C-alpha positions as CSV (number, residue, x, y, z in Angstrom):
1,M,-4.8,5.5,-9.4
2,S,-5.6,2.4,-11.3
3,L,-9.2,1.8,-11.1
4,T,-10.6,-1.7,-11.7
5,L,-14.4,-1.0,-11.6
6,S,-16.2,-4.1,-11.2
7,A,-19.9,-4.7,-12.2
8,T,-20.1,-7.7,-9.5
9,T,-22.4,-7.4,-6.5
10,P,-20.7,-6.0,-3.5
11,Y,-19.8,-8.4,-0.7
12,P,-22.6,-8.7,1.9
13,T,-20.4,-8.0,4.7
14,M,-19.1,-4.7,3.2
15,D,-20.5,-1.4,4.8
16,E,-22.6,0.0,2.0
17,R,-21.4,3.8,3.1
18,R,-18.1,2.7,1.5
19,I,-19.4,2.1,-1.8
20,S,-18.9,5.8,-3.0
21,R,-17.6,5.4,-6.6
22,K,-20.3,6.7,-8.9
23,L,-20.2,8.9,-11.7
24,T,-22.1,12.0,-11.8
25,I,-23.4,13.6,-14.9
26,N,-24.1,17.3,-15.6
27,I,-26.8,17.3,-18.3
28,E,-26.4,20.9,-19.3
29,Q,-22.6,20.6,-20.0
30,N,-22.5,17.0,-21.2
31,L,-19.4,16.2,-19.2
32,I,-18.8,13.3,-16.8
33,N,-17.6,14.4,-13.5
34,V,-14.7,11.9,-12.4
35,R,-13.9,13.3,-9.1
36,P,-16.4,11.3,-7.2
37,V,-14.8,8.2,-8.9
38,I,-11.3,9.3,-7.7
39,K,-12.4,10.3,-4.2
40,G,-14.6,7.2,-4.0
41,A,-11.9,5.1,-5.0
42,I,-9.2,6.4,-2.7
43,K,-11.7,6.0,0.4
44,E,-12.4,2.2,-0.8
45,A,-8.7,1.4,-1.2
46,A,-7.8,2.9,2.3
47,H,-10.8,0.9,3.8
48,T,-9.4,-2.3,2.3
49,L,-5.9,-1.7,3.8
50,A,-7.5,-0.7,7.2
51,D,-9.4,-3.7,7.4
52,A,-6.7,-5.8,6.3
53,L,-4.4,-4.7,8.8
54,T,-6.9,-4.5,11.7
55,G,-8.0,-8.1,11.1
56,N,-4.5,-9.1,12.0
57,A,-4.1,-11.0,15.2
58,M,-1.9,-8.2,16.6
59,F,-5.1,-6.2,17.1
60,N,-6.6,-8.8,19.6
61,C,-8.3,-6.3,21.7
62,G,-12.0,-5.3,22.4
63,L,-14.6,-4.1,19.5
64,E,-14.3,-0.3,20.7
65,N,-10.5,-0.4,20.5
66,R,-10.7,-2.3,17.2
67,Q,-12.9,0.4,15.7
68,K,-10.4,3.3,17.0
69,H,-7.5,1.4,15.3
70,N,-9.5,0.9,11.9
71,E,-10.5,4.7,12.0
72,F,-7.2,5.9,12.4
73,L,-5.5,3.6,9.9
74,Y,-8.0,4.5,7.5
75,T,-6.9,8.1,7.8
76,L,-3.2,7.0,7.3
77,F,-4.0,5.0,4.5
78,K,-6.0,7.5,2.7
79,T,-3.1,10.0,2.8
80,M,-0.7,7.2,1.7
81,I,-3.1,6.4,-1.3
82,N,-3.6,10.0,-2.1
83,N,0.0,10.9,-2.1
84,A,1.0,7.8,-4.1
85,S,-1.7,8.8,-6.9
86,L,-0.6,12.3,-7.1
87,Q,2.9,10.9,-8.0
88,S,1.8,8.4,-10.5
89,R,-1.7,6.7,-11.0
90,D,0.1,3.4,-11.2
91,F,1.3,3.5,-7.8
92,A,-1.9,2.5,-6.3
93,I,-3.2,-0.7,-7.8
94,Q,-6.2,-3.0,-6.8
95,V,-7.4,-6.3,-7.6
96,E,-11.1,-7.9,-7.9
97,G,-13.2,-4.9,-7.1
98,C,-10.6,-3.5,-4.4
99,T,-10.5,-6.9,-2.6
100,G,-6.8,-6.3,-2.4
101,V,-4.8,-3.2,-2.8
102,L,-0.9,-2.6,-3.3
103,V,0.6,0.8,-2.9
104,W,4.4,1.3,-4.2
105,T,6.7,3.9,-5.7
106,N,10.2,4.3,-7.4
107,Q,10.7,7.6,-5.8
108,P,13.0,7.0,-2.6
109,Q,11.9,10.3,-1.1
110,S,8.3,9.5,-0.7
111,F,5.9,9.5,2.3
112,H,7.3,7.4,5.1
113,W,4.9,4.7,4.5
114,N,6.5,2.1,7.1
115,Q,5.4,4.6,9.8
116,V,1.6,3.4,9.2
117,F,2.2,0.0,10.7
118,S,4.8,1.0,13.2
119,T,2.6,3.8,14.6
120,A,-0.5,1.1,14.6
121,K,1.6,-1.4,16.4
122,L,2.9,1.2,19.2
123,A,-0.8,2.3,19.6
124,S,-1.7,-1.0,20.5
125,F,0.7,-0.9,23.6
126,I,0.5,2.8,24.5
127,G,-2.5,4.0,23.0
128,W,-3.0,6.4,20.0
129,P,-2.3,9.8,21.6
130,A,1.0,8.8,22.6
131,A,1.9,6.9,19.5
132,L,0.8,9.8,17.5
133,K,3.2,12.0,19.6
134,A,6.1,9.7,19.1
135,T,5.4,9.5,15.4
136,I,5.4,13.4,15.0
137,H,8.6,13.6,17.0
138,N,10.3,10.7,15.0
139,Q,10.0,12.1,11.6
140,E,12.5,9.5,10.2
141,P,12.2,6.1,11.6
142,S,15.0,3.6,11.8
143,G,13.5,1.5,8.9
144,V,13.9,4.6,6.5
145,K,17.6,5.0,7.6
146,I,18.2,1.4,7.1
147,R,16.7,1.5,3.7
148,R,18.7,4.5,2.6
149,K,22.0,2.9,3.6
150,I,21.3,-0.6,2.2
151,M,19.7,0.8,-1.2
152,K,22.5,3.4,-1.7
153,E,24.1,1.2,-4.4
154,Y,20.8,1.3,-6.4
155,H,19.9,4.7,-6.0
156,P,17.7,6.1,-7.6
157,C,16.7,2.9,-9.5
158,Y,14.7,0.6,-7.0
159,I,11.0,0.1,-6.1
160,T,9.6,0.4,-2.6
161,I,6.5,-1.4,-1.5
162,G,4.3,0.7,0.8
163,Y,1.9,-1.7,1.8
164,I,-0.2,-4.8,0.6
165,G,-3.5,-5.7,2.1
166,V,-6.4,-8.2,1.3
167,L,-9.6,-8.2,3.0
168,P,-9.6,-10.9,5.9
169,S,-12.5,-12.7,4.4
170,E,-10.6,-12.9,1.1
171,Q,-7.2,-14.0,1.9
172,R,-5.5,-17.0,0.6
173,K,-7.3,-16.7,-2.5
174,G,-4.4,-15.5,-4.6
175,F,-5.3,-11.9,-4.5
176,G,-2.2,-10.7,-2.8
177,S,0.0,-12.9,-5.0
178,A,-1.5,-11.5,-8.1
179,L,-0.7,-7.9,-7.0
180,L,3.0,-8.6,-6.0
181,Q,3.2,-10.5,-9.3
182,H,2.2,-7.4,-11.3
183,L,4.9,-5.4,-9.5
184,T,7.6,-8.1,-9.7
185,D,7.0,-8.4,-13.5
186,K,7.4,-4.7,-13.9
187,A,10.7,-4.7,-11.6
188,D,12.1,-7.6,-13.9
189,G,11.2,-5.7,-17.1
190,A,13.1,-2.5,-15.7
191,Q,15.7,-4.9,-14.1
192,Q,15.2,-3.0,-10.8
193,P,15.2,-4.4,-7.1
194,I,12.3,-4.2,-4.6
195,C,12.7,-3.4,-1.2
196,V,9.9,-3.8,1.6
197,Q,9.7,-3.5,5.3
198,V,7.9,-6.7,6.8
199,N,6.5,-7.1,10.3
200,D,5.2,-10.5,10.7
201,E,6.4,-14.2,10.1
202,G,3.5,-14.9,7.7
203,A,4.4,-11.9,5.6
204,I,8.0,-12.8,5.7
205,K,7.3,-16.2,4.0
206,F,4.8,-14.8,1.8
207,F,7.4,-12.4,0.2
208,E,10.1,-15.3,0.4
209,K,8.1,-17.2,-2.2
210,F,8.6,-14.1,-4.6
211,G,12.4,-14.1,-4.2
212,F,12.7,-11.7,-1.4
213,T,15.5,-12.2,1.1
214,T,16.1,-10.3,4.5
215,A,18.7,-7.7,4.5
216,A,18.5,-6.4,7.9
217,H,16.4,-6.7,11.2
218,L,15.2,-3.4,12.5
219,K,14.4,-2.3,16.0
220,E,10.6,-2.2,15.9
221,G,10.7,-6.2,15.4
222,S,10.4,-6.1,11.7
223,V,12.6,-7.0,8.9
224,F,13.9,-5.2,5.7
225,M,13.6,-7.5,2.7
226,I,14.9,-7.1,-0.8
227,R,14.1,-8.8,-4.2
228,E,16.8,-8.6,-6.8
229,P,15.4,-8.4,-10.5
230,V,15.4,-11.8,-12.5
231,V,17.5,-11.0,-15.3
232,T,18.0,-13.3,-18.4
233,I,21.1,-13.3,-20.9
234,N,19.5,-11.6,-23.6
235,S,17.3,-9.0,-21.6
236,T,17.8,-5.6,-21.7
237,P,16.2,-3.2,-19.3
238,R,13.1,-1.3,-20.3
239,P,12.0,2.0,-18.5
240,L,9.0,1.6,-16.0
241,N,5.9,2.6,-18.1
242,L,4.5,4.9,-15.5
243,R,1.4,7.3,-16.2
244,S,1.6,10.7,-14.8
245,G,0.2,11.8,-11.4
246,R,-3.3,12.9,-11.1
247,R,-3.5,16.7,-10.3
248,I,-4.9,18.1,-7.2
249,S,-7.9,19.4,-9.4
250,D,-8.9,16.2,-10.0
251,Y,-9.8,15.0,-6.5
């Protein structure tokens, strides 16, 4: 996972219990223990994504329900980020002290990321127990099937965005654009398309600014979008420069 540790003061509204990225030193062995750093970074990134999604107008419900949504989303996002960083440390990136987070992959058979939003949206109508049951019994959502069908001509060379989120209080400051620009630059260099499942009008317009177009409308009310790489006449594709994934023992 890409760590952008910052020396800036935490935002006043941030829960102090979430700030857990601390180095611990064993003075007898003279070695730095990085496990708390990695573990804390994953937790903080998961909180950022959960806060970003819970702050969406879709969750216009009571405080108790919003807290339940946030706690469950935190668990789902933590799993997403953990799985991504095990594949490559570059698959989870963050900006400005974890103000915004982007999770992506170039491995088509990765964790079914789109289930995060679909499960949360379903839970807002039928409750978490029923939504979880539906998710467990539906191991391959329609979005995954459509992605496989549409992206078949690109296989295995395409990039999938799992989720991008910015803290509600820090939105409209360019953090989301910075994250997505970082990824589109990588995609253009490797001459690979990017696909993403988008769930609201605002997000659709955001991705359209970066060259994404709608490829399919899904049953869940979301859309499947694709961005073709920007290729110049003399450009040659470069392999994606990806670091290896962290090991389980690093956690």
